N, C-alpha and C positions, 0 to 999 in steps of 0.2 A: 081481545086486546084491552088493556086497562091503563088509565093514566096513572102515573107513579105518584104516590102520596108524598106530601112534605115530610121530611125526616123528623121535624119537631112534633108534627101531628102524630106520627107513628109512635113516638115515645111518650106522647101526652105531655109535652113540655112547652113552655113559652120560649121565645127566641133569646131571652136573656138568661137562660138556664146556665148554671155553672157546672164545672167538671163533676163535682160530687152529685149534683142532681141528675146529670146525664147518666152517670154510672148506676145510681140507685134505681132510676126508671128502667134501664135496660135489665138490671138484675131481676127485677120483679117479672118483667115480660119473659125473660129467658127461662126462669124457673116455671112459669105458668105454661109456656107453649113448647118446651123442649120435647123433641120426638120420643125420648125415653118415657116421658110421662103421658104422651099422647100417641101411642102406637097406631099406625095405619090411619091417622087423622090428617088428611091433606090440608085442611084449613088451618090447623094448628101449625103444621110444618111451614106453610106460607107465611104465617104471622111471625114465626120464629126467624125465618130467613129475612123478612122485612125489617124486624127489630134489630137483628145482628148487623145488617148492612147500614142501618141508620146509626147504630152505635159506633161502627168502624169509622164513619166519617166524622161524627160530632165529637168523638173522644180525642181526635187529633186536632190540635190548635190550628195547624196550617190548613188542613182539609176543611175544618169548620169555617175558617175565615173565607175560603174560596166559595164554600157552599152558601154562606150568608150573603155573599155578594152576587153570585151568579146562579144560585139554585142548582138544579140537577145538571145544568149545562156545564158545570165546573168539573165534570167527570174526567176530562182529558187534561192532565197536568201540563202546563206550558202553552196552552192555547185552547181555543174553543171552536176550531173549524170543524168541517164535516169529516167524518171518518170513524174508524173503529178504535175503541179504547177498551182496555181490560178493566176499567173502573177507576176508583180513587186510589191510585198508587198501588194496585195489585191486591185487591180484595180476594182472599184465597178461600172463601167459603165459610159458611156460618159455623161449622163444627170447629174450625181452627180458632175462631174468635172466642167461642164458648170455652174451649180448653184453656186459652190464654187468660181469659177473664177469671175463671174459677180455679185455675191451677190444676187442671186434670179433667178426667171424664166425669160424667154425671153419676152420682151415687158412689158406691164403694168400689166399683171396678172401672177400668179404662175401656172405652169402646174399641174393639179390635178393628183392624183395617179390612177384614173380610166381611164386616157388616155393611149393609147397603148405605151409601152416602150420596146425598144429592150432588149434582154437578154445579159448577160455578155459573153465576150469571155473567153475561157479557153486555158491554155497552157500546152503542153506535151513536156518534154525535152527528146530528143532521141540521143543516141550516136551510130554512125555507123563507120565501118572500112574505111580505106583509099581506099581500093579496091571497096567497095560499093559506095563511093562518085564518083569514076571514071566511073563505069558502070551504076550506078543507081540501085535501088533495090525496093522491096516491103516488108513492115513490117505490122504486125498486132498489134494494140495497144488496151488496155482496160483501161477505165477511168470512173470515176463517174461524173455524171452531173445532174443538176436539170431539171426535165421535168414537163410539165403540168399534173396535176392529171387527169387520165382518168375516175375515178369514179365520179368526180363532174364537169368534163370539165373545171377545173381550177378556178371554182367559190369559192371553199372553203365550199360550202353549201351541205348538204346531198342531193344526187341525182341531184345536180345542180339546185335545185328548192327552197329549204327551206331558202329563203332570201327575203328581202323587201327593198324598197327605203328608204334611210335615210331621216327622217323628219326634221333634223336640217339643212341640206344643199339642200334638195329637189333633191338629187341624183347627184349634181354637184361635190361633193367632196371638195368644197371650201366654206368658209364663209367670209363675208366682214365686216370689222370693220372700223368705221369712227373715226379718231383721230384728236385732235387739236394739231398742231405743230407750231413751229416758222414760218414755211412757210405757215401756214393756215391749213384749214381742208383737211385731206388726207384720202383716202380709202385704207386700208391695206387688201390684199387678203392672207388668210392663209388656210392651210389644215384643213378640218373639224375635230374637236377633237372627235366627237362621232363615226364617221365611219372611222377615220384615213385616210381620203382622198379617200376612195374607192367609196363613194356614195351609198353603200349598207350595210344593216344590216343583218348579218347571224342569222337566227332563230335557225337552228340545224346544227352544224358543221359536215363536212364530216369525217367519221371515218377513211378513208384511209390516208388523209393528215392532219388531225387535224385542218382543217379550213384554212390552208395556201394556198391551191390550187396548191401546187407544191410538188413533191416527188423526192427523190434521187434514181437514177437508174444507174446500170453499163451498159456501152455501149462498144462494140467491133467493130472496123472499120479497114479496110485495107488502109494503107497509101503508095502511090506511091512516092518514092524518085527519083527525076530526076537526070540523069547523070550530073556531073559537080557541084553539090551543095557543098557548103563550110560551115565551122563552122560560126555560127552567123546568117545564113540565116534561114528563117522559111517557112513552107508550110501552107497556109491558106486553111482550109477545111470549106467551107461556110455551115452555118446552123447546125453545129455539136457541138455548144457550149450550153449554158444554155438557157432554154425556156424564151421567152419574157413575159412581163406582160400585162395582159388585151388584148391579141391578138396581141401584138407586135412581131416583127420578132425575130427568134432565133439567138443567138450569134454564133460566129465562134470558131472552134478549131484551135489553132496555134501550129504546131509541130516545135519546135526549134531544130536545128541540131547542134551537135558537132561531128567533124570528128577526130577519133583517129590518132595520129601521126604514120608515117611509118618508118621502120628501115633503108630504103634505100633512099626513095624519100622525097623531101620537095616541098611544093607548094608555088608559088607566083602568085596570081591571077589565070590565066589559064596556066601558065608555070610550068613545072616540072624541078627539079634540082636533080642531082645525082653525088656523088663523086666516081670517078673511079680510083682505085689504079693500077698502072702498075710498072713493075720493072725498075730499072735504065737502064738496057740493052735494054729493049723494047722501052723505051723513046728515047734511043740513036739511035737505028737502025730502029725504026719503027715497028709497029705490027698491026695485025687485031684482034680486040677484040669482044667478045660477050657482047652486052649490054642488061641487063634484062629489060623487059617492060611488062605492064599488057596485051597488045595485043600480046605478044609473043616476045622472044628475037630476036635481029637482029645483023648483022655484021657492024662494023664501023672501018675504017682504020685510025690508029694514025700515022701521018707522022714522019719520022726520025728527031731527034733533038728537040722533043717536051719538053718544059720546065715545071717544076712543077707549078701548078696553071693555066695552059692554059685551056681555056674554049672553047668547040666546041658546036655549035648550030645545032640541028636536027629539021627541020621544021615539024610542024603539028603532033608532037609526044607528045604534052602536053594534058591537060584536056579540054574537050569541054566546051564552054560557055553555061551556063544554059539556056540562051534565044536565042542566035543566032545559037548555034550548031557548031560554028567554033572552031577548036582546037587551043590551044596554042602551044608552042615549048618545046622541051626537051633540057636542057643544061647539057653537060658532063663536070664536073670539074675534071681535071686530077691531080692526086696526085702521084708524082714520089717517089717510095719507095726505100730507100737505104738499101742494105743488112746488116745484123748484124751477129755477131759471126762467122766471116770468119776463115777458117783454115789458117795455115802458107802458105800452097801451094797456096791457093786462093789469099791471100794477095800478094804473090810474082808475081802471074800472072797479077794482077791489076797494080802493080808497074811497071811491064815490059810494059804493055800497055800504062800507063801514060807517061812513058819516050819517047814513040814514038809520042806523041801528042804535038802540038805546040800552040802558041797564036792564030793561025788561027782557031783552033778547039775550043778555049775558048775566043771568042771575048769580052764577057762581063767581064771576069776576066782581060783581058788586059786593057780594058777601065777603070776599077776600079783602077788598079795599076797605070795607067798613071795619073789619077786624083789625086790619093793619093800622088804621087811624086811631083805634082804641088803645093801642099799646102805650 
């Protein structure tokens, strides 16, 4: 399993990249990693799929806006709850994107449908608690995916045998037509209309899949959520997406994470922040407080004279980095609480104390008054 990379990082772009820059960056990567240029290179194929998915989202203004706001958790249009989603509005596979982008297949001929093609990626949106993101967890998820039909071995023909080679294209899945154009005679390569580009004619269709060669099945898998994961990040589970076509590799399952907010802690990267209320008296004379934490509460000494809004840093008490394992820091934001609804006796005691204090005890007030007089 691998955490899904940021789409801008995939394309080598800044987040303020415009449409032209996005298109140019994708074109370079697509040309570099296209399967036709890198036969049997799984690494190049993964990079091409990754770049194509990034382009499919960032090239669409609406999807780009959702992604900029919510990251990978925006994969389910209309909401970000837990459950399965086919991706950003029906991502149909990197080959379709490439053909739409360049206006046809790679090189001088169109890729035939009987060539191996990777299966689509699937996306599952999962919501976890803040505590689960801190420690990591394991969840079981169930989803539907398209698999190769076992009855016909993905051929669509009964018993995998009731089929013959297409006589129109001689099994190539392509037909060539010569046309006269302004630029002279040109040969146009198209998908065979008789076999629809498969190169095969099914005599008797498989009863299990009705000749499609693919069936929908429910699959249940365990997903390990690493400690430190944050909203917008995804876990890639290789080979758990939809089945490939004609022996092509299976797509991946992308588990998009949304972390529920916590009622005490807030997260900024790997740092944790917590607001700690203390009384006016404790802030004045100093106090030792109990700080709550996921690893267990601990003591921390607040020095005398601590002002409202003071921030103390506790090293290595934040969330661990998902890759390096190093922990961030914990920041204590002190909130000095002024008492309310005092009795007459309590007010008299405070007045008596106040009369004993001087400008030395309130240097900030003295400085303010001095500056005010100088106006």
